[in-house]
C-alpha positions in Angstrom: -0.1 0.0 -0.2 1.4 3.3 -0.8 1.1 6.6 0.9 -1.8 7.6 -1.4 -5.0 8.5 0.1 -7.2 5.5 0.4 -10.2 5.5 -1.9 -12.5 4.9 1.2 -11.1 8.2 2.6 -13.4 10.3 0.4 -16.3 8.6 2.1 -15.6 9.6 5.7 -18.4 11.6 7.5 -18.1 14.3 9.9 -18.2 12.0 13.0 -15.3 10.0 11.5 -13.2 13.0 11.0 -14.1 14.1 14.6 -12.9 10.6 16.0 -9.6 11.0 14.2 -9.1 14.4 15.7 -9.8 12.7 19.1 -7.0 10.5 18.2 -4.8 13.3 17.2 -5.4 14.9 20.7 -4.3 11.7 22.3 -1.1 11.8 20.1 -0.4 15.3 21.3 -0.8 14.2 24.9 2.0 11.6 24.1 4.2 14.3 22.5 4.0 16.5 25.6 5.5 13.9 27.8 8.1 13.1 25.4 6.6 9.8 24.0 6.2 9.3 20.3 3.0 11.0 19.2 0.7 8.2 18.5 -3.0 8.2 19.9 -5.9 6.0 19.5 -9.6 6.0 20.3 -12.2 2.9 20.2 -15.7 4.0 19.1 -18.8 2.2 19.8 -22.4 3.3 18.6 -21.0 6.8 17.9 -19.4 7.3 21.2 -15.6 7.1 22.4 -15.3 4.2 24.9 -11.6 4.0 25.0 -8.7 6.2 24.7 -5.0 6.0 24.8 -1.7 7.4 23.9 1.8 5.9 23.8 3.5 5.5 27.2 6.3 3.3 26.3 9.1 5.4 27.6 7.2 6.5 30.7 6.2 3.0 31.7 9.1 1.1 30.4 6.5 -1.2 29.2 6.9 -2.3 25.5 3.0 -3.1 25.4 1.8 0.3 26.3 1.2 1.3 22.6 -1.8 3.8 21.9 -4.0 1.0 20.6 -3.5 -1.4 23.1 -4.4 1.2 26.0 -7.5 2.4 24.3 -8.6 -1.3 23.7 -7.9 -2.0 27.6 -10.1 0.9 28.5 -12.6 0.1 26.0 -12.7 -3.4 27.5 -13.3 -2.1 30.9 -16.1 0.2 29.9 -17.9 -2.6 27.8 -17.1 -5.2 30.7 -16.2 -7.4 27.9 -12.9 -8.4 25.9 -15.3 -8.5 22.8 -15.5 -5.2 20.8 -17.5 -6.5 18.1 -19.0 -3.6 15.9 -16.5 -1.0 17.5 -14.1 0.9 15.4 -10.6 2.0 16.3 -9.0 5.3 15.0 -5.2 5.6 15.2 -2.7 8.1 14.0 -0.1 5.7 12.7 -0.6 2.3 10.9 -0.9 -0.6 13.5 2.2 -2.8 14.3 2.1 -6.5 14.6 1.2 -6.4 18.2 -1.6 -4.0 18.0 -3.0 -5.7 14.9 -3.1 -8.8 17.0 -5.0 -7.0 19.7 -7.5 -5.7 17.3 -8.2 -9.2 15.8 -8.4 -10.7 19.3 -10.9 -8.0 20.5 -13.0 -8.2 17.2 -12.7 -4.6 16.2 -14.7 -4.0 13.1 -12.8 -1.3 11.3 -9.5 0.5 11.9 -8.9 4.0 10.6 -5.5 5.0 10.4 -3.6 8.2 9.5 0.1 7.7 8.7 1.8 5.0 7.0 4.4 3.0 8.8 7.1 2.0 6.3 8.9 0.1 9.0 6.3 -1.7 11.0 2.9 -1.2 9.4 0.9 -4.4 9.3 -2.4 -2.9 8.0 -1.1 -3.0 4.4 2.2 -1.3 4.2 4.6 -4.4 5.1 1.7 -6.8 5.1 -2.0 -6.8 6.2 -2.6 -9.1 9.1 -5.9 -7.5 9.7 -7.5 -8.9 6.4 -5.7 -12.5 6.7 -8.4 -14.9 6.2 -6.4 -17.4 8.0 -7.5 -15.6 11.2 -10.8 -16.3 12.7 -11.6 -12.6 12.4 -10.7 -9.8 10.0 -10.6 -6.2 10.5 -11.5 -3.9 7.7 -8.7 -1.1 7.0 -9.2 2.6 5.9 -5.8 4.1 5.7 -4.6 7.6 5.0 -7.2 9.3 7.2 -6.0 12.8 7.8 -2.7 11.5 6.6 -0.7 14.8 6.5 -1.8 15.9 9.9 -0.8 12.4 11.4 2.5 12.4 9.5 3.3 15.9 10.5 3.0 15.2 14.2 5.5 12.4 13.9 8.0 14.2 11.6 7.9 17.2 14.0 8.4 15.1 17.0 11.5 13.5 15.5 12.9 16.8 14.3 12.8 18.1 17.9 14.2 15.0 19.2 17.2 15.0 16.9 17.8 18.6 17.9 17.6 17.9 21.4 20.0 14.9 21.2 22.4 17.0 18.9 22.5 19.8 21.6 22.9 17.5 24.4 25.8 15.7 22.8 27.9 18.9 22.3 30.3 19.3 25.2 31.3 22.7 26.4 34.8 23.8 25.9 36.8 24.0 29.2 39.3 26.5 29.4 42.4 26.5 31.4 
């Protein structure tokens, strides 16, 4: 899958745009605490039932991706591990772990923003979500608000590189 707008993108309604904007707000929360800016929301019957943003660095837990945290909150709010008929909106194409969690929790649709050339498993490197060998498939709609989501990530990493470059400069010691 290329970084072109998905053909389904043109059919998004106002609510779907609002849900992706909510995911973007979650991503901004991650950036504000020094985390990679990825945000997600789970939506059921037009209501957000789960929110999450990356906390991997803060928690030192590799599983605290935005999607996983949003799914966990949605599970608690529904008092069920099954999220059939729920949709997940996320600012970056899901990784293998998050795609697996979506399959296991029976998410109906995933809408993602930026494509992930290094870890995307919703069409870029492979599509785990549409693999008929699994007992459940998730419909994928990619490229939703792509530029906004991509810019969040690019801006974050530009700033991170600047900080690292500045912190690696050692002050000159004069005798």
